[in-house]
Steps between C-alpha positions, in 0.01 A plus 500: 500500500214238491679331208837500675341368818341221299839400361692523830432146612615348169810715498602391851429137415731524198779669693485231772493194265875467467655598832854401397510738201477879504204671343441828311175695526435791263188683619315806375503682835729488808422173684549361847770242465381158603709302750526201257856385438751723324395738223492839349185717476499787250222724374460684169572870480464614143764316293698402807461284810540615856490342841783295650708587185446791256566387145385492138512237231708294467463404867832510684445148632711183443384256234317185616462631853123478572274197529175700483421835338173677547403771246200678645359745248850637409544358154341665196409315174760692295873516433567609860307203634684263264834643628384442864403143423834434326677626813276291724589191292869587569473526876275193543663163585427204267175355632406837653154640486349836387160622612373787279194691613336711231180704461221327313377708198171311490400567861226753591746619769704661224278807528655567841851537357399663175686834443773421758761387249482132594556241226324170448540215257348158450681200649600373156710812441691439827549133421662596174730753669590249775579235237723744310686564825588128530227420752231233472162644601212286630223443242221651712502825705314547828253783555547685831354807663160669495262505202343840562480594869811638668531220755786251524419161345798264559332190349639408162318353202623301200534744208495878522122526471366837617741540786690833532838325447647168415805300588730334245757257638816407308815298562852523374574159359843405380634234270739245654870548440538146383293423194270208551550227248181418311370147557543252219172415341422127483400372162146378483413218264227527242155443654240247397296598192150616579225247425 
């Protein structure tokens, strides 16, 4: 709970960034729905999601419907996680943003979740999966949460470091419908000979 409390402020900030577009929040536990614009809050229950809608993958949501998607410890670094990211890429509008919170395998806090069936992976693994799903991840992740003590720590740091979790942001970028004509290169005359 200390880790989820540490992430709460960042989640609410992301959900409120684009008030004109609906958001999707996939959480690990039932959450109190924030009063920020329009959106859908679901939580993981095994291989399914529950909450305002009960469903499984593929999500029964329209394509290109959400401006922001928050994946809070619900994606796993395997084929199921790749399928979830593919579906998230489908429901995200062009220019939309994904925030993926994941457990840090290098943190001393990992001893607290050891033996509970939780999965962790390095940020590079998630960047590769996000890129395969057609999303463009940021180059640097942000560490968030406690290092060892079970107390909320909402301050973020550049890079995962020893924090319990990290945040990877990604965007869905699209190519323009009209191809852009390449500029004509101007010929450059021969330069002066060196002395």
